SEMIVO-237875 format. One record per residue (C-alpha): residue number from 0; residue in three letters; x, y, z. Coordinates in nm, 4 decimals. Example, Ala and Ser with C-alpha at 12.3 -4.5 7.8 and 13.67 -1.06 7.14 Angstrom:
# SEMIVO-237875
nr  rest  c1  c2  c3
0  ALA  1.2300  -0.4500  0.7800 $
1  SER  1.3670  -0.1060  0.7140 $
This chain:
# SEMIVO-237875
nr  rest  c1  c2  c3
0  MET  0.0000  0.0000  0.0000 $
1  LYS  0.1896  0.3051  -0.1200 $
2  ILE  -0.0286  0.5676  0.0352 $
3  GLU  0.1861  0.8453  -0.1068 $
4  SER  0.0284  0.7766  -0.4458 $
5  SER  -0.3429  0.8254  -0.4874 $
6  ALA  -0.3780  0.5646  -0.7604 $
7  ASP  -0.1904  0.2717  -0.6050 $
8  GLN  -0.4227  0.1768  -0.3209 $
9  GLN  -0.6925  -0.0841  -0.3772 $
10  VAL  -0.9782  -0.0750  -0.1280 $
11  ASP  -1.1381  -0.3902  0.0077 $
12  PHE  -1.4888  -0.3337  -0.1152 $
13  LEU  -1.6235  -0.0849  -0.3640 $
14  VAL  -2.0029  -0.0783  -0.3991 $
15  PRO  -2.0609  -0.0897  -0.7781 $
16  LEU  -2.2673  0.2217  -0.8410 $
17  LYS  -2.2761  0.4353  -1.1546 $
18  HIS  -2.0435  0.7320  -1.1509 $
19  PRO  -2.1557  0.9678  -1.4313 $
20  ALA  -1.9375  1.2508  -1.3046 $
21  ALA  -1.6250  1.0494  -1.3857 $
22  LEU  -1.7591  0.9251  -1.7188 $
23  LEU  -1.8227  1.2772  -1.8467 $
24  LEU  -1.4736  1.4076  -1.7723 $
25  PRO  -1.2492  1.5022  -2.0621 $
26  THR  -0.9335  1.3077  -2.1276 $
27  LEU  -0.6354  1.4447  -1.9347 $
28  THR  -0.2742  1.4185  -2.0368 $
29  ARG  -0.0430  1.2182  -1.8169 $
30  SER  0.1345  1.5305  -1.6940 $
31  ALA  -0.1982  1.6908  -1.5937 $
32  GLN  -0.2921  1.3749  -1.4045 $
33  ASP  0.0418  1.3755  -1.2233 $
34  VAL  0.0016  1.7412  -1.1236 $
35  PHE  -0.3511  1.6762  -0.9976 $
36  ARG  -0.2392  1.3781  -0.7898 $
37  ARG  0.0479  1.5792  -0.6436 $
38  LEU  -0.1887  1.8580  -0.5340 $
39  VAL  -0.4156  1.5957  -0.3754 $
40  ALA  -0.1255  1.4391  -0.1875 $
41  ASP  0.0631  1.7529  -0.0821 $
42  GLY  -0.1904  2.0353  -0.0796 $
43  PRO  -0.1385  2.3869  -0.2236 $
44  ALA  0.1829  2.4443  -0.4187 $
45  THR  0.3353  2.6625  -0.6895 $
46  ARG  0.4244  2.5537  -1.0401 $
47  PRO  0.7978  2.5496  -0.9651 $
48  GLN  0.7397  2.3391  -0.6529 $
49  ILE  0.5270  2.0831  -0.8354 $
50  GLY  0.7568  2.0801  -1.1367 $
51  ALA  1.0602  2.0132  -0.9177 $
52  VAL  0.8914  1.7151  -0.7489 $
53  LEU  0.7622  1.5662  -1.0735 $
54  GLY  1.0619  1.6556  -1.2911 $
55  LEU  0.8491  1.8513  -1.5388 $
56  SER  0.9782  2.1357  -1.7527 $
57  ARG  0.8313  2.4850  -1.7213 $
58  PRO  0.6377  2.4583  -2.0514 $
59  THR  0.4985  2.1166  -1.9541 $
60  MET  0.3985  2.2440  -1.6110 $
61  SER  0.2285  2.5492  -1.7584 $
62  ALA  0.0381  2.3334  -2.0060 $
63  ALA  -0.0717  2.0935  -1.7333 $
64  ILE  -0.1959  2.3714  -1.5041 $
65  ASP  -0.3803  2.5394  -1.7914 $
66  GLU  -0.5414  2.2073  -1.8823 $
67  LEU  -0.6624  2.1534  -1.5254 $
68  GLU  -0.7770  2.5146  -1.4825 $
69  LYS  -1.0005  2.4947  -1.7890 $
70  ILE  -1.2116  2.2192  -1.6313 $
71  GLY  -1.2013  2.3651  -1.2800 $
72  PHE  -0.9789  2.0940  -1.1359 $
73  VAL  -0.7295  2.3470  -0.9977 $
74  GLU  -0.7654  2.7068  -0.8877 $
75  GLN  -0.5211  2.9818  -0.8030 $
76  ILE  -0.5394  3.0943  -0.4396 $
77  GLY  -0.2743  3.3641  -0.4296 $
78  ALA  0.0997  3.3941  -0.4591 $
79  ILE  0.4031  3.3299  -0.2416 $
80  GLN  0.7390  3.5022  -0.2575 $
81  GLY  1.0372  3.2961  -0.3628 $
82  PRO  1.3977  3.3163  -0.2322 $
83  LEU  1.4945  3.5656  -0.5027 $
84  GLY  1.2045  3.7968  -0.4281 $
85  ARG  0.9909  3.6845  -0.7185 $
86  SER  0.6348  3.5774  -0.6462 $
87  ALA  0.4853  3.2538  -0.7775 $
88  ALA  0.1175  3.1716  -0.8116 $
89  GLN  -0.0060  2.9067  -0.5684 $
90  TYR  -0.2609  2.6468  -0.6752 $
91  ARG  -0.4893  2.3989  -0.5041 $
92  ILE  -0.7616  2.1515  -0.6012 $
93  GLY  -1.0593  2.3384  -0.7495 $
94  ALA  -1.4039  2.3513  -0.5915 $
95  SER  -1.5664  2.1820  -0.8903 $
96  VAL  -1.3747  1.8638  -0.8099 $
97  GLY  -1.6088  1.8242  -0.5153 $
98  HIS  -1.5800  1.6543  -0.1791 $
99  VAL  -1.5922  1.3221  0.0020 $
100  ILE  -1.7610  1.2091  0.3214 $
101  ALA  -1.5675  0.9811  0.5557 $
102  VAL  -1.7405  0.7962  0.8400 $
103  ASP  -1.5957  0.5983  1.1284 $
104  ALA  -1.8913  0.3742  1.2201 $
105  GLY  -1.7397  0.2700  1.5506 $
106  SER  -1.8541  0.0514  1.8372 $
107  THR  -1.8947  0.3499  2.0710 $
108  HIS  -1.8986  0.6594  1.8461 $
109  VAL  -1.9766  0.7635  1.4917 $
110  ARG  -1.7247  1.0173  1.3631 $
111  LEU  -1.7707  1.1957  1.0330 $
112  ARG  -1.5561  1.4261  0.8217 $
113  VAL  -1.6485  1.6108  0.5045 $
114  SER  -1.3408  1.7221  0.3125 $
115  THR  -1.2058  1.8262  -0.0231 $
116  LEU  -0.9845  1.5841  -0.2111 $
117  ASP  -0.6778  1.7672  -0.0773 $
118  ARG  -0.8169  1.7089  0.2757 $
119  ARG  -0.9369  2.0580  0.3638 $
120  LEU  -1.1968  2.0031  0.6330 $
121  LEU  -1.5429  2.1328  0.5407 $
122  HIS  -1.7538  1.9820  0.8187 $
123  THR  -1.7137  1.7404  1.1085 $
124  ARG  -1.9467  1.5591  1.3454 $
125  VAL  -1.9185  1.3177  1.6391 $
126  TYR  -2.2066  1.1139  1.7802 $
127  ARG  -2.1823  0.8895  2.0852 $
128  LEU  -2.3881  0.5712  2.0681 $
129  ALA  -2.6277  0.5101  2.3570 $
130  GLU  -2.4672  0.1695  2.4216 $
131  SER  -2.1471  0.0016  2.3091 $
132  GLN  -2.1914  -0.2238  2.0074 $
133  PHE  -1.9767  -0.5371  1.9842 $
134  VAL  -2.0894  -0.6247  1.6306 $
135  MET  -2.2253  -0.4434  1.3259 $
136  SER  -2.5762  -0.3473  1.4378 $
137  ASP  -2.8955  -0.1620  1.3494 $
138  GLU  -2.8004  0.1122  1.5957 $
139  ILE  -2.4754  0.1796  1.4115 $
140  SER  -2.6577  0.1848  1.0778 $
141  ARG  -2.9192  0.4290  1.2083 $
142  ALA  -2.6549  0.6569  1.3561 $
143  VAL  -2.4590  0.6635  1.0286 $
144  ALA  -2.7769  0.7429  0.8342 $
145  GLU  -2.8609  1.0322  1.0665 $
146  GLU  -2.5087  1.1754  1.0714 $
147  VAL  -2.4665  1.1581  0.6925 $
148  GLN  -2.8058  1.3205  0.6456 $
149  ALA  -2.7140  1.5966  0.8905 $
150  ALA  -2.3817  1.6550  0.7133 $
151  THR  -2.5333  1.6682  0.3646 $
152  SER  -2.7927  1.9170  0.4859 $
153  GLU  -2.5029  2.1498  0.5719 $
154  ALA  -2.3575  2.1324  0.2201 $
155  SER  -2.3004  2.4586  0.0356 $
156  SER  -2.2387  2.5255  -0.3314 $
157  ASP  -1.8677  2.5878  -0.2796 $
158  TRP  -1.8269  2.2270  -0.1621 $
159  GLY  -1.8898  2.1052  -0.5160 $
160  PRO  -2.0451  1.7634  -0.5844 $
161  LEU  -2.0239  1.4685  -0.3469 $
162  ARG  -1.7829  1.2328  -0.5231 $
163  ALA  -1.7524  0.9403  -0.2812 $
164  LEU  -1.8443  0.8200  0.0640 $
165  GLY  -1.6263  0.5919  0.2757 $
166  VAL  -1.7305  0.4001  0.5860 $
167  ALA  -1.4953  0.2298  0.8318 $
168  LEU  -1.6689  -0.0679  0.9891 $
169  PRO  -1.6182  -0.2581  1.3169 $
170  THR  -1.6145  -0.5860  1.1274 $
171  ARG  -1.4243  -0.7772  0.8643 $
172  VAL  -1.4682  -0.6489  0.5096 $
173  VAL  -1.4424  -0.8539  0.1914 $
174  GLY  -1.4698  -0.7712  -0.1761 $
175  PRO  -1.7265  -0.8956  -0.4286 $
176  GLU  -1.5690  -1.2423  -0.4305 $
177  GLY  -1.6027  -1.2837  -0.0531 $
178  ASP  -1.8957  -1.3787  0.1683 $
179  ALA  -2.0426  -1.0478  0.2814 $
180  GLU  -2.3117  -1.2277  0.4797 $
181  LEU  -2.0531  -1.3784  0.7116 $
182  THR  -1.8740  -1.0492  0.7632 $
183  ARG  -2.2006  -0.8589  0.8305 $
184  GLN  -2.0533  -0.5649  0.6407 $
185  ASN  -2.3775  -0.5004  0.4527 $
186  GLY  -2.5475  -0.4433  0.7857 $
187  ILE  -2.4356  -0.0828  0.7516 $
188  PHE  -2.7100  -0.0456  0.4896 $
189  ALA  -2.9909  -0.1772  0.7109 $
190  HIS  -3.1104  0.1782  0.7791 $
191  PHE  -2.8632  0.3769  0.5718 $
192  THR  -2.9369  0.4177  0.2014 $
193  ARG  -2.6424  0.4598  -0.0313 $
194  PRO  -2.6422  0.8013  -0.1985 $
195  GLU  -2.7341  0.7693  -0.5649 $
196  ASP  -2.4534  0.7834  -0.8206 $
197  VAL  -2.1855  0.8089  -0.5507 $
198  GLU  -1.9089  0.5573  -0.4930 $
199  VAL  -1.9192  0.3877  -0.1548 $
200  VAL  -1.6012  0.2471  -0.0045 $
201  LEU  -1.6049  0.0068  0.2925 $
202  GLU  -1.3002  -0.0916  0.4985 $
203  ASN  -1.2262  -0.2431  0.8392 $
204  ASN  -1.1819  0.0228  1.1079 $
205  VAL  -0.8462  -0.0978  1.2447 $
206  ASN  -0.7045  -0.1190  0.8923 $
207  CYS  -0.8123  0.2420  0.8430 $
208  ALA  -0.6320  0.3474  1.1601 $
209  ALA  -0.3153  0.1787  1.0340 $
210  VAL  -0.3438  0.3668  0.7022 $
211  ALA  -0.3740  0.6971  0.8894 $
212  GLU  -0.0770  0.6281  1.1161 $
213  GLN  0.1404  0.5656  0.8100 $
214  LYS  0.0117  0.8715  0.6277 $
215  TYR  0.0030  1.1210  0.9171 $
216  GLY  0.1056  0.9618  1.2452 $
217  ALA  0.3499  0.7440  1.4354 $
218  ALA  0.4372  0.5208  1.1374 $
219  ARG  0.5268  0.7930  0.8870 $
220  GLY  0.8235  0.6836  0.6792 $
221  ARG  0.7849  0.3175  0.7795 $
222  SER  0.7033  0.0580  0.5149 $
223  THR  0.6397  -0.2249  0.7622 $
224  PHE  0.4585  -0.1926  1.0951 $
225  ALA  0.1606  -0.3102  1.2982 $
226  TYR  -0.1132  -0.0980  1.4522 $
227  VAL  -0.2666  -0.2699  1.7551 $
228  GLN  -0.6003  -0.1472  1.8878 $
229  ILE  -0.6860  -0.2110  2.2519 $
230  GLY  -1.0243  -0.0750  2.3520 $
231  LEU  -1.3742  -0.2130  2.3657 $
232  LYS  -1.2495  -0.4522  2.0978 $
233  VAL  -0.9039  -0.5806  2.0100 $
234  GLY  -0.7552  -0.5826  1.6607 $
235  MET  -0.4491  -0.5268  1.4448 $
236  GLY  -0.3828  -0.3523  1.1159 $
237  LEU  -0.0732  -0.4904  0.9453 $
238  VAL  0.1316  -0.3171  0.6748 $
239  ILE  0.4211  -0.5098  0.5192 $
240  ASP  0.6374  -0.3530  0.2481 $
241  ASP  0.3814  -0.0730  0.2046 $
242  ARG  0.0951  -0.3186  0.1506 $
243  LEU  -0.2039  -0.3401  0.3806 $
244  ILE  -0.2526  -0.7098  0.4562 $
245  ARG  -0.6184  -0.8162  0.4524 $
246  GLY  -0.6237  -1.1924  0.3965 $
247  ILE  -0.8617  -1.4154  0.2005 $
248  ASN  -1.1464  -1.3638  0.4489 $
249  GLY  -1.0666  -1.0038  0.5349 $
250  ALA  -0.9491  -1.1426  0.8692 $
251  ALA  -0.5767  -1.0646  0.8672 $
252  GLY  -0.5046  -0.8841  1.1941 $
253  GLU  -0.8143  -1.0140  1.3754 $
254  ILE  -0.6065  -1.0911  1.6840 $
255  GLY  -0.9136  -1.0687  1.9039 $
256  HIS  -1.0212  -1.3984  1.7485 $
257  VAL  -0.7121  -1.5869  1.8613 $
258  ALA  -0.8148  -1.9133  2.0302 $
259  PHE  -0.7472  -1.8806  2.4042 $
260  PRO  -0.6532  -1.9871  2.6699 $
261  PHE  -0.3758  -2.2447  2.6424 $
262  ALA  -0.3659  -2.4429  2.9661 $
263  PRO  -0.4181  -2.7993  3.0900 $
264  GLY  -0.7816  -2.8903  3.1436 $
265  VAL  -0.9297  -2.6021  2.9393 $
266  THR  -1.0548  -2.5847  2.5828 $
267  PRO  -0.9522  -2.2795  2.3780 $
268  GLU  -1.2432  -2.0811  2.2364 $
269  THR  -1.2445  -1.8447  1.9423 $
270  ALA  -1.2548  -1.4703  2.0205 $
271  SER  -1.1693  -1.5357  2.3863 $
272  VAL  -0.8786  -1.2900  2.3678 $
273  GLU  -1.1120  -1.0051  2.2779 $
274  ARG  -1.3637  -1.1026  2.5425 $
275  TYR  -1.0873  -1.1109  2.8026 $
276  LEU  -0.8729  -0.8096  2.7064 $
277  GLY  -1.1514  -0.5786  2.5863 $
278  SER  -1.1974  -0.2748  2.8081 $
279  GLU  -1.5443  -0.3629  2.9409 $
280  ALA  -1.4390  -0.7106  3.0546 $
281  PHE  -1.1207  -0.5637  3.2017 $
282  ILE  -1.3116  -0.3049  3.4061 $
283  GLN  -1.5547  -0.5703  3.5272 $
284  ARG  -1.2611  -0.7687  3.6663 $
285  VAL  -1.1136  -0.4561  3.8238 $
286  ARG  -1.4420  -0.3665  3.9912 $
287  ALA  -1.4946  -0.7207  4.1154 $
288  GLY  -1.1541  -0.7190  4.2857 $
289  TRP  -1.1483  -0.3539  4.3992 $
290  SER  -1.0133  -0.3277  4.7544 $
291  ASP  -0.9571  0.0433  4.8190 $
292  PRO  -1.2150  0.1769  5.0672 $
293  ASP  -1.1027  0.5364  5.0098 $
294  HIS  -1.1742  0.5450  4.6377 $
295  PRO  -1.4840  0.4157  4.4570 $
296  ALA  -1.4254  0.1473  4.1957 $
297  PRO  -1.3718  0.3011  3.8509 $
298  ALA  -1.6624  0.2965  3.6071 $
299  SER  -1.4431  0.3011  3.2962 $
300  ALA  -1.0887  0.2472  3.1750 $
301  ALA  -1.0431  0.6259  3.1653 $
302  ASP  -1.1412  0.6494  3.5334 $
303  LEU  -0.8969  0.3717  3.6190 $
304  VAL  -0.6122  0.5426  3.4332 $
305  LEU  -0.6815  0.8671  3.6187 $
306  LEU  -0.6667  0.6868  3.9535 $
307  ALA  -0.3417  0.5167  3.8521 $
308  GLU  -0.1874  0.8480  3.7450 $
309  ASN  -0.2807  0.9869  4.0864 $
310  GLY  -0.0931  0.7047  4.2559 $
311  VAL  -0.3828  0.4936  4.3879 $
312  SER  -0.2015  0.1644  4.4454 $
313  VAL  -0.4819  -0.0765  4.3565 $
314  ALA  -0.5332  0.1106  4.0299 $
315  VAL  -0.1609  0.1103  3.9541 $
316  GLU  -0.1509  -0.2670  4.0106 $
317  ALA  -0.4541  -0.3260  3.7873 $
318  VAL  -0.3142  -0.1153  3.5050 $
319  GLU  0.0271  -0.2795  3.5268 $
320  ARG  -0.1273  -0.6280  3.5237 $
321  HIS  -0.3352  -0.5400  3.2176 $
322  ALA  -0.0302  -0.3899  3.0476 $
323  ARG  0.1557  -0.7181  3.0946 $
324  GLU  -0.1368  -0.9109  2.9449 $
325  ILE  -0.1457  -0.6766  2.6461 $
326  GLY  0.2303  -0.7047  2.6157 $
327  ALA  0.2043  -1.0830  2.5937 $
328  LEU  -0.0526  -1.0548  2.3139 $
329  VAL  0.1543  -0.7993  2.1232 $
330  ALA  0.4631  -1.0188  2.1665 $
331  THR  0.2686  -1.3033  2.0053 $
332  CYS  0.1797  -1.0763  1.7124 $
333  VAL  0.5430  -0.9704  1.6762 $
334  SER  0.6579  -1.3344  1.6813 $
335  VAL  0.4312  -1.4050  1.3838 $
336  THR  0.4679  -1.0849  1.1797 $
337  ASP  0.8056  -0.9286  1.2812 $
338  PRO  0.6877  -0.5728  1.1988 $
339  GLY  0.9777  -0.3805  1.3560 $
340  LEU  0.7326  -0.1152  1.4814 $
341  VAL  0.4108  -0.1508  1.6787 $
342  VAL  0.1795  0.1497  1.7188 $
343  LEU  -0.0581  0.1159  2.0140 $
344  GLY  -0.4019  0.2731  1.9733 $
345  GLY  -0.7634  0.2390  2.0760 $
346  GLY  -0.9416  0.3664  2.3848 $
347  PHE  -0.7005  0.2074  2.6329 $
348  GLY  -0.4113  0.1343  2.3985 $
349  ALA  -0.3597  0.5046  2.3235 $
350  TRP  -0.2654  0.5756  2.6869 $
351  PRO  0.1101  0.6556  2.6834 $
352  GLY  0.1609  0.4871  3.0207 $
353  LEU  0.0972  0.1517  2.8560 $
354  ARG  0.3943  0.1711  2.6222 $
355  PRO  0.6897  0.1053  2.8580 $
356  THR  0.5560  -0.2236  2.9962 $
357  VAL  0.4317  -0.3459  2.6593 $
358  GLY  0.7619  -0.2533  2.4968 $
359  GLU  0.9652  -0.4330  2.7637 $
360  LEU  0.7618  -0.7535  2.7299 $
361  VAL  0.7633  -0.7505  2.3514 $
362  ASN  1.1402  -0.7172  2.3357 $
363  ARG  1.1919  -0.9807  2.6053 $
364  LEU  0.9480  -1.2376  2.4680 $
365  ALA  0.9769  -1.1788  2.0919 $
366  TYR  1.2138  -0.9849  1.8626 $
367  PRO  1.3646  -0.6336  1.8675 $
368  THR  1.0690  -0.4044  1.8072 $
369  GLU  0.9965  -0.0369  1.8590 $
370  VAL  0.6718  0.0147  2.0502 $
371  THR  0.5110  0.3576  2.0409 $
372  SER  0.1748  0.5223  2.0998 $
373  THR  -0.0621  0.6599  1.8387 $
374  LEU  -0.0205  1.0225  1.7413 $
375  LEU  -0.3760  1.0453  1.6095 $
376  GLY  -0.5818  0.9059  1.8970 $
377  ALA  -0.9542  0.8700  1.8322 $
378  GLU  -0.9242  1.0431  1.4922 $
379  ALA  -0.7070  0.7712  1.3370 $
380  THR  -0.9863  0.5628  1.1878 $
381  VAL  -1.1837  0.8454  1.0277 $
382  LEU  -0.8637  0.9959  0.8844 $
383  GLY  -0.7720  0.6584  0.7374 $
384  ILE  -1.1053  0.5965  0.5662 $
385  GLU  -1.0978  0.9550  0.4400 $
386  TRP  -0.7623  0.8960  0.2702 $
387  LEU  -0.8670  0.5622  0.1199 $
388  THR  -1.1865  0.7195  -0.0131 $
389  ILE  -0.9954  1.0095  -0.1651 $
390  GLN  -0.7562  0.7672  -0.3340 $
391  GLN  -1.0390  0.5682  -0.4861 $
392  CYS  -1.2119  0.8870  -0.5971 $
393  VAL  -0.8958  1.0174  -0.7645 $
394  ALA  -0.8457  0.6862  -0.9431 $
395  HIS  -1.1917  0.7215  -1.0990 $
396  LEU  -1.1533  1.0883  -1.1824 $
397  MET  -0.8273  1.0113  -1.3605 $
398  SER  -0.9537  0.6959  -1.5313 $
399  ASN  -1.0196  0.8820  -1.8571 $
400  GLY  -0.6616  1.0015  -1.8823 $
401  SER  -0.4292  0.8873  -2.1557 $
């Protein structure tokens, strides 16, 4: 997965809808396509800046910009002064190119971003679900429908047309050849109707977070790494040699489904790791064994972390014990995948205090590995599905090029 290039990424599942906006586009020269993709990837830039990156001559650059300006794909937004005092016109993606909607349909929240193809934020929304959802559910579908409707009602003419919509799901995702009934991915459409004539991109939420960490966060510049989510659910997004690994069943990285436990006299059960290490089960164990009469038992992982940071000994012990359990799981992942870098994320995994213990265990039990915390926090998933949706949209917009 070379996320630097908008045309290289293949998404897991693209709902096959008509896209007349792409079909009606004029043919673009290769140089115009390259300039457009560079503005999508890097944001506003001058002709000399783009030409230097792409290795294009001044006449070729001028022709490419003129070609894109004629169809409204780029627009001039001012000028910046160069080192010799000369000013150069600055360009960005034009309003007529339109926008995308990205949705993180999470187990606890629905997060939504509306943005241009060069990722200028136009609108954002966050909705907290009434109850946590362990699987793709009607409640998630309803919430997505309401949030998308609310966002589209805010649209203004300067947003341009809606080109694509991406949804990150708390479930496995497969393409047309896979069994979508088993993954429950189509459950997102139980109460949410696909917008007409708009591409819809679906992807697993943890995979999206991994994409975002490589594009914007703790894994920038790394071609191989693992993103491990520890929160209500447990999962892993794995990138090897710049390729997002999904597997035949869309289940690569589903570490929450590891059969567990391994011990005499017990039978391993699928998904036991997630049921044991997930934040709700963890807090239930903490509350059941709480022994501090001076402090009430924490209601959530965030409450527990706050108590631990304030030095409450029973909280410190609980957090340290859980960190060791997470470290053992991550060490198992490292033993299988050897990623060199593990980014910890998710509701509990994003806590920086987790990293030292997890890092020590991973390097003692497995192979030399850098362990770090997410730089994007709760925004990782929605930023990842936004980028994947933009890439797919650009691929279609450029499909008429020569």
